[in-house]
C-alpha positions as CSV (number, residue, x, y, z in Angstrom):
1,M,8.2,41.7,-3.2
2,K,10.0,39.0,-5.2
3,H,10.9,37.1,-2.1
4,R,7.4,37.3,-0.8
5,F,6.0,35.8,-4.0
6,L,8.6,33.0,-3.8
7,L,7.7,32.3,-0.1
8,I,4.0,32.1,-0.9
9,A,4.6,29.9,-4.0
10,L,6.9,27.5,-2.1
11,T,4.4,27.3,0.8
12,L,1.6,26.4,-1.6
13,V,3.7,23.8,-3.3
14,A,4.7,22.3,0.0
15,L,1.1,22.2,1.2
16,L,0.0,20.5,-2.1
17,A,2.7,17.9,-1.8
18,L,1.8,17.2,1.8
19,A,-1.9,16.9,0.9
20,A,-1.0,14.5,-2.0
21,C,1.0,12.3,0.4
22,A,-1.7,12.3,3.0
23,T,-4.5,11.3,0.7
24,P,-5.0,7.5,0.4
25,T,-4.9,6.1,-3.0
26,D,-8.1,4.6,-4.5
27,A,-6.2,1.7,-6.1
28,P,-8.4,-1.3,-6.6
29,K,-7.8,-4.1,-4.0
30,P,-6.2,-7.1,-5.5
31,T,-8.5,-10.0,-5.9
32,S,-7.4,-13.1,-4.1
33,A,-8.9,-16.4,-3.0
34,P,-11.1,-16.3,0.1
35,A,-9.4,-16.8,3.4
36,P,-9.1,-20.4,4.3
37,V,-11.5,-21.8,6.9
38,A,-9.7,-23.1,10.0
39,T,-10.2,-26.8,10.3
40,T,-7.9,-27.3,13.3
41,A,-8.5,-26.7,17.0
42,P,-9.4,-23.2,18.0
43,A,-6.6,-20.8,18.9
44,Q,-5.3,-20.7,22.4
45,P,-7.2,-18.4,24.7
46,T,-5.5,-15.1,25.3
47,A,-3.3,-14.7,28.4
48,A,-4.9,-13.0,31.4
49,P,-4.4,-9.3,31.4
50,K,-1.4,-8.1,33.4
51,P,-2.2,-6.2,36.5
52,T,-1.8,-2.5,36.3
53,D,1.0,-0.8,38.0
54,A,0.5,0.1,41.6
55,P,-0.7,3.6,42.1
56,K,2.2,6.1,42.7
57,P,2.6,7.2,46.3
58,T,1.5,10.8,47.2
59,V,4.1,13.5,48.0
60,A,3.3,13.2,51.7
61,A,3.9,9.4,51.6
62,Q,7.2,10.0,49.8
63,A,8.2,12.5,52.4
64,R,7.4,10.1,55.2
65,N,9.5,7.4,53.6
66,M,12.4,9.7,53.1
67,V,12.3,10.9,56.7
68,F,12.0,7.3,58.0
69,W,14.9,6.0,55.9
70,T,17.1,9.0,56.8
71,Q,16.5,8.4,60.5
72,F,17.1,4.6,60.0
73,D,20.4,5.2,58.2
74,E,21.5,7.6,61.0
75,K,20.7,5.1,63.7
76,N,22.5,2.3,62.0
77,M,25.7,4.1,61.0
């Protein structure tokens, strides 16, 4: 009985601590000068997006490649 109470109490304390850490604080934001206005040339355009990786071959295509290269190696040995 004593251990059960301790287990429940420690679980509640742990949950409360976790909830306290996960809650954002409502601290006031520091007041600062407004962001400076850019007077120079505009930023460089972003680079072109990289092409996506080629689609992965199917299992059948992998099997064909494996058979081809096995036969190729046997012929050339």
